[in-house]
mmCIF file as Biopython writes it, N, C-alpha, C and O atoms, coordinates in Angstrom:
data_model
#
loop_
_atom_site.group_PDB
_atom_site.id
_atom_site.type_symbol
_atom_site.label_atom_id
_atom_site.label_alt_id
_atom_site.label_comp_id
_atom_site.label_asym_id
_atom_site.label_entity_id
_atom_site.label_seq_id
_atom_site.pdbx_PDB_ins_code
_atom_site.Cartn_x
_atom_site.Cartn_y
_atom_site.Cartn_z
_atom_site.occupancy
_atom_site.B_iso_or_equiv
_atom_site.auth_seq_id
_atom_site.auth_asym_id
_atom_site.pdbx_PDB_model_num
ATOM 1   N N  . MET A ? 1  ? 88.007  93.678 104.612 1.0 0.0 1  A 1 
ATOM 2   C CA . MET A ? 1  ? 87.357  92.396 104.458 1.0 0.0 1  A 1 
ATOM 3   C C  . MET A ? 1  ? 88.266  91.301 105.019 1.0 0.0 1  A 1 
ATOM 4   O O  . MET A ? 1  ? 89.442  91.222 104.666 1.0 0.0 1  A 1 
ATOM 5   N N  . LYS A ? 2  ? 87.727  90.482 105.869 1.0 0.0 2  A 1 
ATOM 6   C CA . LYS A ? 2  ? 88.485  89.386 106.446 1.0 0.0 2  A 1 
ATOM 7   C C  . LYS A ? 2  ? 88.470  88.200 105.482 1.0 0.0 2  A 1 
ATOM 8   O O  . LYS A ? 2  ? 87.419  87.820 104.967 1.0 0.0 2  A 1 
ATOM 9   N N  . VAL A ? 3  ? 89.638  87.628 105.247 1.0 0.0 3  A 1 
ATOM 10  C CA . VAL A ? 3  ? 89.764  86.462 104.377 1.0 0.0 3  A 1 
ATOM 11  C C  . VAL A ? 3  ? 89.998  85.254 105.269 1.0 0.0 3  A 1 
ATOM 12  O O  . VAL A ? 3  ? 90.907  85.257 106.100 1.0 0.0 3  A 1 
ATOM 13  N N  . THR A ? 4  ? 89.189  84.232 105.100 1.0 0.0 4  A 1 
ATOM 14  C CA . THR A ? 4  ? 89.310  83.049 105.950 1.0 0.0 4  A 1 
ATOM 15  C C  . THR A ? 4  ? 89.872  81.869 105.173 1.0 0.0 4  A 1 
ATOM 16  O O  . THR A ? 4  ? 89.627  81.710 103.977 1.0 0.0 4  A 1 
ATOM 17  N N  . THR A ? 5  ? 90.625  81.054 105.878 1.0 0.0 5  A 1 
ATOM 18  C CA . THR A ? 5  ? 91.151  79.831 105.265 1.0 0.0 5  A 1 
ATOM 19  C C  . THR A ? 5  ? 90.513  78.607 105.901 1.0 0.0 5  A 1 
ATOM 20  O O  . THR A ? 5  ? 90.965  77.484 105.676 1.0 0.0 5  A 1 
ATOM 21  N N  . SER A ? 6  ? 89.457  78.813 106.699 1.0 0.0 6  A 1 
ATOM 22  C CA . SER A ? 6  ? 88.817  77.688 107.385 1.0 0.0 6  A 1 
ATOM 23  C C  . SER A ? 6  ? 88.130  76.739 106.414 1.0 0.0 6  A 1 
ATOM 24  O O  . SER A ? 6  ? 87.903  75.578 106.755 1.0 0.0 6  A 1 
ATOM 25  N N  . VAL A ? 7  ? 87.796  77.198 105.220 1.0 0.0 7  A 1 
ATOM 26  C CA . VAL A ? 7  ? 87.149  76.336 104.233 1.0 0.0 7  A 1 
ATOM 27  C C  . VAL A ? 7  ? 88.166  75.589 103.369 1.0 0.0 7  A 1 
ATOM 28  O O  . VAL A ? 7  ? 87.790  74.741 102.560 1.0 0.0 7  A 1 
ATOM 29  N N  . ALA A ? 8  ? 89.429  75.898 103.536 1.0 0.0 8  A 1 
ATOM 30  C CA . ALA A ? 8  ? 90.465  75.291 102.690 1.0 0.0 8  A 1 
ATOM 31  C C  . ALA A ? 8  ? 90.613  73.800 102.977 1.0 0.0 8  A 1 
ATOM 32  O O  . ALA A ? 8  ? 90.529  73.357 104.122 1.0 0.0 8  A 1 
ATOM 33  N N  . CYS A ? 9  ? 90.830  73.053 101.927 1.0 0.0 9  A 1 
ATOM 34  C CA . CYS A ? 9  ? 91.198  71.640 102.036 1.0 0.0 9  A 1 
ATOM 35  C C  . CYS A ? 9  ? 92.722  71.619 101.872 1.0 0.0 9  A 1 
ATOM 36  O O  . CYS A ? 9  ? 93.237  71.851 100.778 1.0 0.0 9  A 1 
ATOM 37  N N  . TRP A ? 10 ? 93.437  71.340 102.966 1.0 0.0 10 A 1 
ATOM 38  C CA . TRP A ? 10 ? 94.899  71.446 102.968 1.0 0.0 10 A 1 
ATOM 39  C C  . TRP A ? 10 ? 95.538  70.203 102.379 1.0 0.0 10 A 1 
ATOM 40  O O  . TRP A ? 10 ? 95.164  69.077 102.707 1.0 0.0 10 A 1 
ATOM 41  N N  . VAL A ? 11 ? 96.520  70.427 101.494 1.0 0.0 11 A 1 
ATOM 42  C CA . VAL A ? 11 ? 97.235  69.360 100.797 1.0 0.0 11 A 1 
ATOM 43  C C  . VAL A ? 11 ? 98.727  69.553 101.028 1.0 0.0 11 A 1 
ATOM 44  O O  . VAL A ? 11 ? 99.265  70.635 100.791 1.0 0.0 11 A 1 
ATOM 45  N N  . LYS A ? 12 ? 99.397  68.490 101.495 1.0 0.0 12 A 1 
ATOM 46  C CA . LYS A ? 12 ? 100.834 68.565 101.755 1.0 0.0 12 A 1 
ATOM 47  C C  . LYS A ? 12 ? 101.611 68.328 100.458 1.0 0.0 12 A 1 
ATOM 48  O O  . LYS A ? 12 ? 101.219 67.510 99.625  1.0 0.0 12 A 1 
ATOM 49  N N  . SER A ? 13 ? 102.693 69.043 100.307 1.0 0.0 13 A 1 
ATOM 50  C CA . SER A ? 13 ? 103.546 68.898 99.136  1.0 0.0 13 A 1 
ATOM 51  C C  . SER A ? 13 ? 104.092 67.477 99.042  1.0 0.0 13 A 1 
ATOM 52  O O  . SER A ? 13 ? 104.453 66.877 100.054 1.0 0.0 13 A 1 
ATOM 53  N N  . SER A ? 14 ? 104.150 66.955 97.849  1.0 0.0 14 A 1 
ATOM 54  C CA . SER A ? 14 ? 104.731 65.618 97.634  1.0 0.0 14 A 1 
ATOM 55  C C  . SER A ? 14 ? 106.236 65.635 97.860  1.0 0.0 14 A 1 
ATOM 56  O O  . SER A ? 14 ? 106.860 64.578 97.954  1.0 0.0 14 A 1 
ATOM 57  N N  . HIS A ? 15 ? 106.827 66.828 97.947  1.0 0.0 15 A 1 
ATOM 58  C CA . HIS A ? 15 ? 108.256 66.961 98.191  1.0 0.0 15 A 1 
ATOM 59  C C  . HIS A ? 15 ? 108.592 67.147 99.671  1.0 0.0 15 A 1 
ATOM 60  O O  . HIS A ? 15 ? 109.753 67.345 100.027 1.0 0.0 15 A 1 
ATOM 61  N N  . SER A ? 16 ? 107.577 67.082 100.528 1.0 0.0 16 A 1 
ATOM 62  C CA . SER A ? 16 ? 107.821 67.212 101.964 1.0 0.0 16 A 1 
ATOM 63  C C  . SER A ? 16 ? 108.630 66.023 102.448 1.0 0.0 16 A 1 
ATOM 64  O O  . SER A ? 16 ? 108.477 64.903 101.959 1.0 0.0 16 A 1 
ATOM 65  N N  . HIS A ? 17 ? 109.487 66.285 103.408 1.0 0.0 17 A 1 
ATOM 66  C CA . HIS A ? 17 ? 110.378 65.245 103.933 1.0 0.0 17 A 1 
ATOM 67  C C  . HIS A ? 17 ? 109.581 64.266 104.788 1.0 0.0 17 A 1 
ATOM 68  O O  . HIS A ? 17 ? 108.742 64.691 105.582 1.0 0.0 17 A 1 
ATOM 69  N N  . PRO A ? 18 ? 109.827 62.950 104.643 1.0 0.0 18 A 1 
ATOM 70  C CA . PRO A ? 18 ? 109.078 61.934 105.400 1.0 0.0 18 A 1 
ATOM 71  C C  . PRO A ? 18 ? 109.179 62.065 106.920 1.0 0.0 18 A 1 
ATOM 72  O O  . PRO A ? 18 ? 108.287 61.604 107.631 1.0 0.0 18 A 1 
ATOM 73  N N  . ASP A ? 19 ? 110.241 62.681 107.431 1.0 0.0 19 A 1 
ATOM 74  C CA . ASP A ? 19 ? 110.380 62.770 108.887 1.0 0.0 19 A 1 
ATOM 75  C C  . ASP A ? 19 ? 109.614 63.959 109.478 1.0 0.0 19 A 1 
ATOM 76  O O  . ASP A ? 19 ? 109.720 64.238 110.672 1.0 0.0 19 A 1 
ATOM 77  N N  . GLY A ? 20 ? 108.854 64.646 108.647 1.0 0.0 20 A 1 
ATOM 78  C CA . GLY A ? 20 ? 108.029 65.744 109.142 1.0 0.0 20 A 1 
ATOM 79  C C  . GLY A ? 20 ? 108.664 67.112 109.056 1.0 0.0 20 A 1 
ATOM 80  O O  . GLY A ? 20 ? 108.043 68.101 109.446 1.0 0.0 20 A 1 
ATOM 81  N N  . THR A ? 21 ? 109.889 67.198 108.556 1.0 0.0 21 A 1 
ATOM 82  C CA . THR A ? 21 ? 110.527 68.500 108.405 1.0 0.0 21 A 1 
ATOM 83  C C  . THR A ? 21 ? 110.265 69.033 107.000 1.0 0.0 21 A 1 
ATOM 84  O O  . THR A ? 21 ? 109.966 68.274 106.078 1.0 0.0 21 A 1 
ATOM 85  N N  . ASN A ? 22 ? 110.380 70.314 106.859 1.0 0.0 22 A 1 
ATOM 86  C CA . ASN A ? 22 ? 110.224 70.963 105.553 1.0 0.0 22 A 1 
ATOM 87  C C  . ASN A ? 22 ? 108.885 70.635 104.895 1.0 0.0 22 A 1 
ATOM 88  O O  . ASN A ? 22 ? 108.826 70.346 103.699 1.0 0.0 22 A 1 
ATOM 89  N N  . CYS A ? 23 ? 107.813 70.684 105.684 1.0 0.0 23 A 1 
ATOM 90  C CA . CYS A ? 23 ? 106.493 70.350 105.166 1.0 0.0 23 A 1 
ATOM 91  C C  . CYS A ? 23 ? 105.709 71.605 104.813 1.0 0.0 23 A 1 
ATOM 92  O O  . CYS A ? 23 ? 105.457 72.459 105.663 1.0 0.0 23 A 1 
ATOM 93  N N  . VAL A ? 24 ? 105.335 71.698 103.568 1.0 0.0 24 A 1 
ATOM 94  C CA . VAL A ? 24 ? 104.553 72.827 103.083 1.0 0.0 24 A 1 
ATOM 95  C C  . VAL A ? 24 ? 103.199 72.299 102.633 1.0 0.0 24 A 1 
ATOM 96  O O  . VAL A ? 24 ? 103.108 71.252 101.992 1.0 0.0 24 A 1 
ATOM 97  N N  . GLU A ? 25 ? 102.146 73.040 102.980 1.0 0.0 25 A 1 
ATOM 98  C CA . GLU A ? 25 ? 100.802 72.690 102.530 1.0 0.0 25 A 1 
ATOM 99  C C  . GLU A ? 25 ? 100.193 73.879 101.820 1.0 0.0 25 A 1 
ATOM 100 O O  . GLU A ? 25 ? 100.451 75.032 102.166 1.0 0.0 25 A 1 
ATOM 101 N N  . ILE A ? 26 ? 99.375  73.576 100.813 1.0 0.0 26 A 1 
ATOM 102 C CA . ILE A ? 26 ? 98.591  74.624 100.167 1.0 0.0 26 A 1 
ATOM 103 C C  . ILE A ? 26 ? 97.119  74.313 100.422 1.0 0.0 26 A 1 
ATOM 104 O O  . ILE A ? 26 ? 96.721  73.155 100.551 1.0 0.0 26 A 1 
ATOM 105 N N  . GLY A ? 27 ? 96.340  75.358 100.489 1.0 0.0 27 A 1 
ATOM 106 C CA . GLY A ? 27 ? 94.909  75.199 100.699 1.0 0.0 27 A 1 
ATOM 107 C C  . GLY A ? 27 ? 94.172  75.280 99.380  1.0 0.0 27 A 1 
ATOM 108 O O  . GLY A ? 27 ? 94.398  76.189 98.582  1.0 0.0 27 A 1 
ATOM 109 N N  . LEU A ? 28 ? 93.293  74.329 99.159  1.0 0.0 28 A 1 
ATOM 110 C CA . LEU A ? 28 ? 92.466  74.319 97.954  1.0 0.0 28 A 1 
ATOM 111 C C  . LEU A ? 28 ? 91.050  74.726 98.338  1.0 0.0 28 A 1 
ATOM 112 O O  . LEU A ? 28 ? 90.626  74.510 99.473  1.0 0.0 28 A 1 
ATOM 113 N N  . GLY A ? 29 ? 90.326  75.308 97.407  1.0 0.0 29 A 1 
ATOM 114 C CA . GLY A ? 29 ? 88.950  75.695 97.662  1.0 0.0 29 A 1 
ATOM 115 C C  . GLY A ? 29 ? 88.783  77.110 98.175  1.0 0.0 29 A 1 
ATOM 116 O O  . GLY A ? 29 ? 87.761  77.442 98.775  1.0 0.0 29 A 1 
ATOM 117 N N  . THR A ? 30 ? 89.778  77.940 97.942  1.0 0.0 30 A 1 
ATOM 118 C CA . THR A ? 30 ? 89.710  79.339 98.351  1.0 0.0 30 A 1 
ATOM 119 C C  . THR A ? 30 ? 89.802  80.202 97.091  1.0 0.0 30 A 1 
ATOM 120 O O  . THR A ? 30 ? 90.901  80.551 96.660  1.0 0.0 30 A 1 
ATOM 121 N N  . PRO A ? 31 ? 88.666  80.544 96.505  1.0 0.0 31 A 1 
ATOM 122 C CA . PRO A ? 31 ? 88.661  81.279 95.231  1.0 0.0 31 A 1 
ATOM 123 C C  . PRO A ? 31 ? 89.468  82.576 95.281  1.0 0.0 31 A 1 
ATOM 124 O O  . PRO A ? 31 ? 89.317  83.392 96.190  1.0 0.0 31 A 1 
ATOM 125 N N  . GLY A ? 32 ? 90.325  82.736 94.279  1.0 0.0 32 A 1 
ATOM 126 C CA . GLY A ? 32 ? 91.079  83.971 94.127  1.0 0.0 32 A 1 
ATOM 127 C C  . GLY A ? 32 ? 92.433  84.007 94.796  1.0 0.0 32 A 1 
ATOM 128 O O  . GLY A ? 32 ? 93.261  84.854 94.460  1.0 0.0 32 A 1 
ATOM 129 N N  . PHE A ? 33 ? 92.680  83.112 95.735  1.0 0.0 33 A 1 
ATOM 130 C CA . PHE A ? 33 ? 93.990  83.099 96.371  1.0 0.0 33 A 1 
ATOM 131 C C  . PHE A ? 33 ? 94.374  81.683 96.801  1.0 0.0 33 A 1 
ATOM 132 O O  . PHE A ? 33 ? 93.521  80.807 96.946  1.0 0.0 33 A 1 
ATOM 133 N N  . ILE A ? 34 ? 95.669  81.484 96.999  1.0 0.0 34 A 1 
ATOM 134 C CA . ILE A ? 34 ? 96.208  80.201 97.447  1.0 0.0 34 A 1 
ATOM 135 C C  . ILE A ? 34 ? 96.868  80.414 98.801  1.0 0.0 34 A 1 
ATOM 136 O O  . ILE A ? 34 ? 97.871  81.123 98.895  1.0 0.0 34 A 1 
ATOM 137 N N  . PRO A ? 35 ? 96.312  79.804 99.863  1.0 0.0 35 A 1 
ATOM 138 C CA . PRO A ? 35 ? 96.965  79.893 101.162 1.0 0.0 35 A 1 
ATOM 139 C C  . PRO A ? 35 ? 98.083  78.858 101.267 1.0 0.0 35 A 1 
ATOM 140 O O  . PRO A ? 35 ? 97.954  77.745 100.759 1.0 0.0 35 A 1 
ATOM 141 N N  . VAL A ? 36 ? 99.172  79.227 101.923 1.0 0.0 36 A 1 
ATOM 142 C CA . VAL A ? 36 ? 100.321 78.344 102.108 1.0 0.0 36 A 1 
ATOM 143 C C  . VAL A ? 36 ? 100.685 78.372 103.593 1.0 0.0 36 A 1 
ATOM 144 O O  . VAL A ? 36 ? 100.735 79.440 104.202 1.0 0.0 36 A 1 
ATOM 145 N N  . ARG A ? 37 ? 100.941 77.187 104.176 1.0 0.0 37 A 1 
ATOM 146 C CA . ARG A ? 37 ? 101.305 77.119 105.594 1.0 0.0 37 A 1 
ATOM 147 C C  . ARG A ? 37 ? 102.309 76.006 105.842 1.0 0.0 37 A 1 
ATOM 148 O O  . ARG A ? 37 ? 102.527 75.141 104.993 1.0 0.0 37 A 1 
ATOM 149 N N  . ASP A ? 38 ? 102.912 76.045 107.012 1.0 0.0 38 A 1 
ATOM 150 C CA . ASP A ? 38 ? 103.809 75.004 107.490 1.0 0.0 38 A 1 
ATOM 151 C C  . ASP A ? 38 ? 102.939 73.948 108.157 1.0 0.0 38 A 1 
ATOM 152 O O  . ASP A ? 38 ? 102.227 74.256 109.112 1.0 0.0 38 A 1 
ATOM 153 N N  . SER A ? 39 ? 102.981 72.714 107.675 1.0 0.0 39 A 1 
ATOM 154 C CA . SER A ? 39 ? 102.096 71.668 108.197 1.0 0.0 39 A 1 
ATOM 155 C C  . SER A ? 39 ? 102.381 71.315 109.653 1.0 0.0 39 A 1 
ATOM 156 O O  . SER A ? 39 ? 101.527 70.750 110.335 1.0 0.0 39 A 1 
ATOM 157 N N  . LYS A ? 40 ? 103.571 71.646 110.127 1.0 0.0 40 A 1 
ATOM 158 C CA . LYS A ? 40 ? 103.904 71.349 111.523 1.0 0.0 40 A 1 
ATOM 159 C C  . LYS A ? 40 ? 103.202 72.307 112.477 1.0 0.0 40 A 1 
ATOM 160 O O  . LYS A ? 40 ? 103.056 72.009 113.663 1.0 0.0 40 A 1 
ATOM 161 N N  . THR A ? 41 ? 102.770 73.452 111.967 1.0 0.0 41 A 1 
ATOM 162 C CA . THR A ? 41 ? 102.058 74.433 112.793 1.0 0.0 41 A 1 
ATOM 163 C C  . THR A ? 41 ? 100.786 74.874 112.070 1.0 0.0 41 A 1 
ATOM 164 O O  . THR A ? 41 ? 100.700 76.006 111.595 1.0 0.0 41 A 1 
ATOM 165 N N  . PRO A ? 42 ? 99.801  73.980 111.986 1.0 0.0 42 A 1 
ATOM 166 C CA . PRO A ? 42 ? 98.591  74.298 111.221 1.0 0.0 42 A 1 
ATOM 167 C C  . PRO A ? 42 ? 97.794  75.481 111.767 1.0 0.0 42 A 1 
ATOM 168 O O  . PRO A ? 42 ? 97.003  76.079 111.038 1.0 0.0 42 A 1 
ATOM 169 N N  . ASP A ? 43 ? 97.990  75.826 113.035 1.0 0.0 43 A 1 
ATOM 170 C CA . ASP A ? 43 ? 97.306  76.980 113.599 1.0 0.0 43 A 1 
ATOM 171 C C  . ASP A ? 43 ? 98.166  78.239 113.555 1.0 0.0 43 A 1 
ATOM 172 O O  . ASP A ? 43 ? 97.796  79.275 114.107 1.0 0.0 43 A 1 
ATOM 173 N N  . GLY A ? 44 ? 99.318  78.137 112.890 1.0 0.0 44 A 1 
ATOM 174 C CA . GLY A ? 44 ? 100.236 79.261 112.798 1.0 0.0 44 A 1 
ATOM 175 C C  . GLY A ? 44 ? 99.882  80.178 111.645 1.0 0.0 44 A 1 
ATOM 176 O O  . GLY A ? 44 ? 98.752  80.191 111.158 1.0 0.0 44 A 1 
ATOM 177 N N  . PHE A ? 45 ? 100.869 80.941 111.223 1.0 0.0 45 A 1 
ATOM 178 C CA . PHE A ? 45 ? 100.680 81.908 110.153 1.0 0.0 45 A 1 
ATOM 179 C C  . PHE A ? 45 ? 100.382 81.238 108.825 1.0 0.0 45 A 1 
ATOM 180 O O  . PHE A ? 45 ? 100.867 80.144 108.539 1.0 0.0 45 A 1 
ATOM 181 N N  . VAL A ? 46 ? 99.585  81.906 108.028 1.0 0.0 46 A 1 
ATOM 182 C CA . VAL A ? 46 ? 99.248  81.456 106.676 1.0 0.0 46 A 1 
ATOM 183 C C  . VAL A ? 46 ? 99.606  82.584 105.723 1.0 0.0 46 A 1 
ATOM 184 O O  . VAL A ? 46 ? 99.197  83.730 105.911 1.0 0.0 46 A 1 
ATOM 185 N N  . LEU A ? 47 ? 100.371 82.244 104.704 1.0 0.0 47 A 1 
ATOM 186 C CA . LEU A ? 47 ? 100.673 83.203 103.636 1.0 0.0 47 A 1 
ATOM 187 C C  . LEU A ? 47 ? 99.607  83.042 102.557 1.0 0.0 47 A 1 
ATOM 188 O O  . LEU A ? 47 ? 99.239  81.920 102.209 1.0 0.0 47 A 1 
ATOM 189 N N  . ARG A ? 48 ? 99.112  84.154 102.028 1.0 0.0 48 A 1 
ATOM 190 C CA . ARG A ? 48 ? 98.092  84.094 100.991 1.0 0.0 48 A 1 
ATOM 191 C C  . ARG A ? 48 ? 98.624  84.780 99.734  1.0 0.0 48 A 1 
ATOM 192 O O  . ARG A ? 48 ? 99.051  85.934 99.765  1.0 0.0 48 A 1 
ATOM 193 N N  . PHE A ? 49 ? 98.586  84.051 98.651  1.0 0.0 49 A 1 
ATOM 194 C CA . PHE A ? 49 ? 99.071  84.555 97.370  1.0 0.0 49 A 1 
ATOM 195 C C  . PHE A ? 49 ? 97.918  84.626 96.378  1.0 0.0 49 A 1 
ATOM 196 O O  . PHE A ? 49 ? 97.066  83.738 96.362  1.0 0.0 49 A 1 
ATOM 197 N N  . PRO A ? 50 ? 97.878  85.668 95.551  1.0 0.0 50 A 1 
ATOM 198 C CA . PRO A ? 50 ? 96.879  85.690 94.480  1.0 0.0 50 A 1 
ATOM 199 C C  . PRO A ? 50 ? 97.043  84.433 93.618  1.0 0.0 50 A 1 
ATOM 200 O O  . PRO A ? 50 ? 98.162  84.016 93.319  1.0 0.0 50 A 1 
ATOM 201 N N  . ALA A ? 51 ? 95.926  83.845 93.229  1.0 0.0 51 A 1 
ATOM 202 C CA . ALA A ? 51 ? 95.961  82.581 92.489  1.0 0.0 51 A 1 
ATOM 203 C C  . ALA A ? 51 ? 96.817  82.670 91.222  1.0 0.0 51 A 1 
ATOM 204 O O  . ALA A ? 51 ? 97.578  81.749 90.928  1.0 0.0 51 A 1 
ATOM 205 N N  . ALA A ? 52 ? 96.701  83.755 90.481  1.0 0.0 52 A 1 
ATOM 206 C CA . ALA A ? 52 ? 97.476  83.902 89.246  1.0 0.0 52 A 1 
ATOM 207 C C  . ALA A ? 52 ? 98.974  83.995 89.537  1.0 0.0 52 A 1 
ATOM 208 O O  . ALA A ? 52 ? 99.786  83.431 88.805  1.0 0.0 52 A 1 
ATOM 209 N N  . ALA A ? 53 ? 99.335  84.697 90.591  1.0 0.0 53 A 1 
ATOM 210 C CA . ALA A ? 53 ? 100.751 84.814 90.951  1.0 0.0 53 A 1 
ATOM 211 C C  . ALA A ? 53 ? 101.313 83.467 91.385  1.0 0.0 53 A 1 
ATOM 212 O O  . ALA A ? 53 ? 102.444 83.125 91.040  1.0 0.0 53 A 1 
ATOM 213 N N  . PHE A ? 54 ? 100.534 82.705 92.136  1.0 0.0 54 A 1 
ATOM 214 C CA . PHE A ? 54 ? 100.995 81.393 92.580  1.0 0.0 54 A 1 
ATOM 215 C C  . PHE A ? 54 ? 101.152 80.446 91.384  1.0 0.0 54 A 1 
ATOM 216 O O  . PHE A ? 54 ? 102.109 79.675 91.318  1.0 0.0 54 A 1 
ATOM 217 N N  . ALA A ? 55 ? 100.213 80.511 90.450  1.0 0.0 55 A 1 
ATOM 218 C CA . ALA A ? 55 ? 100.301 79.683 89.245  1.0 0.0 55 A 1 
ATOM 219 C C  . ALA A ? 55 ? 101.562 80.019 88.456  1.0 0.0 55 A 1 
ATOM 220 O O  . ALA A ? 55 ? 102.218 79.120 87.931  1.0 0.0 55 A 1 
ATOM 221 N N  . GLY A ? 56 ? 101.906 81.296 88.365  1.0 0.0 56 A 1 
ATOM 222 C CA . GLY A ? 56 ? 103.130 81.705 87.680  1.0 0.0 56 A 1 
ATOM 223 C C  . GLY A ? 56 ? 104.372 81.208 88.389  1.0 0.0 56 A 1 
ATOM 224 O O  . GLY A ? 56 ? 105.334 80.793 87.744  1.0 0.0 56 A 1 
ATOM 225 N N  . PHE A ? 57 ? 104.358 81.246 89.716  1.0 0.0 57 A 1 
ATOM 226 C CA . PHE A ? 57 ? 105.467 80.740 90.525  1.0 0.0 57 A 1 
ATOM 227 C C  . PHE A ? 57 ? 105.669 79.242 90.275  1.0 0.0 57 A 1 
ATOM 228 O O  . PHE A ? 57 ? 106.792 78.795 90.039  1.0 0.0 57 A 1 
ATOM 229 N N  . VAL A ? 58 ? 104.585 78.476 90.327  1.0 0.0 58 A 1 
ATOM 230 C CA . VAL A ? 58 ? 104.671 77.030 90.105  1.0 0.0 58 A 1 
ATOM 231 C C  . VAL A ? 58 ? 105.155 76.735 88.693  1.0 0.0 58 A 1 
ATOM 232 O O  . VAL A ? 58 ? 105.964 75.830 88.493  1.0 0.0 58 A 1 
ATOM 233 N N  . SER A ? 59 ? 104.674 77.480 87.724  1.0 0.0 59 A 1 
ATOM 234 C CA . SER A ? 59 ? 105.104 77.297 86.334  1.0 0.0 59 A 1 
ATOM 235 C C  . SER A ? 59 ? 106.607 77.557 86.189  1.0 0.0 59 A 1 
ATOM 236 O O  . SER A ? 59 ? 107.309 76.817 85.502  1.0 0.0 59 A 1 
ATOM 237 N N  . SER A ? 60 ? 107.087 78.612 86.841  1.0 0.0 60 A 1 
ATOM 238 C CA . SER A ? 60 ? 108.527 78.919 86.794  1.0 0.0 60 A 1 
ATOM 239 C C  . SER A ? 60 ? 109.353 77.820 87.450  1.0 0.0 60 A 1 
ATOM 240 O O  . SER A ? 60 ? 110.433 77.478 86.970  1.0 0.0 60 A 1 
ATOM 241 N N  . LEU A ? 61 ? 108.844 77.270 88.547  1.0 0.0 61 A 1 
ATOM 242 C CA . LEU A ? 61 ? 109.545 76.150 89.193  1.0 0.0 61 A 1 
ATOM 243 C C  . LEU A ? 61 ? 109.647 74.954 88.258  1.0 0.0 61 A 1 
ATOM 244 O O  . LEU A ? 61 ? 110.712 74.354 88.109  1.0 0.0 61 A 1 
ATOM 245 N N  . LYS A ? 62 ? 108.533 74.618 87.636  1.0 0.0 62 A 1 
ATOM 246 C CA . LYS A ? 62 ? 108.501 73.456 86.730  1.0 0.0 62 A 1 
ATOM 247 C C  . LYS A ? 62 ? 109.420 73.658 85.534  1.0 0.0 62 A 1 
ATOM 248 O O  . LYS A ? 62 ? 110.020 72.706 85.034  1.0 0.0 62 A 1 
ATOM 249 N N  . ASP A ? 63 ? 109.528 74.908 85.078  1.0 0.0 63 A 1 
ATOM 250 C CA . ASP A ? 63 ? 110.383 75.213 83.925  1.0 0.0 63 A 1 
ATOM 251 C C  . ASP A ? 63 ? 111.858 75.335 84.301  1.0 0.0 63 A 1 
ATOM 252 O O  . ASP A ? 63 ? 112.712 75.478 83.427  1.0 0.0 63 A 1 
ATOM 253 N N  . GLY A ? 64 ? 112.160 75.279 85.605  1.0 0.0 64 A 1 
ATOM 254 C CA . GLY A ? 64 ? 113.549 75.401 86.062  1.0 0.0 64 A 1 
ATOM 255 C C  . GLY A ? 64 ? 114.063 76.824 86.063  1.0 0.0 64 A 1 
ATOM 256 O O  . GLY A ? 64 ? 115.272 77.047 86.121  1.0 0.0 64 A 1 
ATOM 257 N N  . ASN A ? 65 ? 113.158 77.794 85.999  1.0 0.0 65 A 1 
ATOM 258 C CA . ASN A ? 65 ? 113.589 79.194 85.954  1.0 0.0 65 A 1 
ATOM 259 C C  . ASN A ? 65 ? 113.983 79.761 87.310  1.0 0.0 65 A 1 
ATOM 260 O O  . ASN A ? 65 ? 114.504 80.875 87.370  1.0 0.0 65 A 1 
ATOM 261 N N  . LEU A ? 66 ? 113.755 79.041 88.393  1.0 0.0 66 A 1 
ATOM 262 C CA . LEU A ? 66 ? 114.070 79.551 89.716  1.0 0.0 66 A 1 
ATOM 263 C C  . LEU A ? 66 ? 115.177 78.757 90.385  1.0 0.0 66 A 1 
ATOM 264 O O  . LEU A ? 66 ? 115.396 78.891 91.589  1.0 0.0 66 A 1 
ATOM 265 N N  . ASP A ? 67 ? 115.862 77.948 89.632  1.0 0.0 67 A 1 
ATOM 266 C CA . ASP A ? 67 ? 116.978 77.182 90.197  1.0 0.0 67 A 1 
ATOM 267 C C  . ASP A ? 67 ? 118.088 78.132 90.611  1.0 0.0 67 A 1 
ATOM 268 O O  . ASP A ? 67 ? 118.326 79.151 89.964  1.0 0.0 67 A 1 
ATOM 269 N N  . SER A ? 68 ? 118.765 77.782 91.700  1.0 0.0 68 A 1 
ATOM 270 C CA . SER A ? 68 ? 119.863 78.645 92.151  1.0 0.0 68 A 1 
ATOM 271 C C  . SER A ? 68 ? 121.157 78.285 91.469  1.0 0.0 68 A 1 
ATOM 272 O O  . SER A ? 68 ? 122.186 78.909 91.729  1.0 0.0 68 A 1 
#
């Protein structure tokens, strides 16, 4: 089954650097998974994560569990 991200509404991270470097976007509106891409190359590769796994990742970030 082909999974498409053409319906995604892409949102840039609020932590992206103002000069255009280190820009990450997530796609909203894709049931069951969260697409992630580099905003500088919107036609490039897209990583797709199961929605529950991505939610756990974000929760761990917010809790400081992934700090180096």
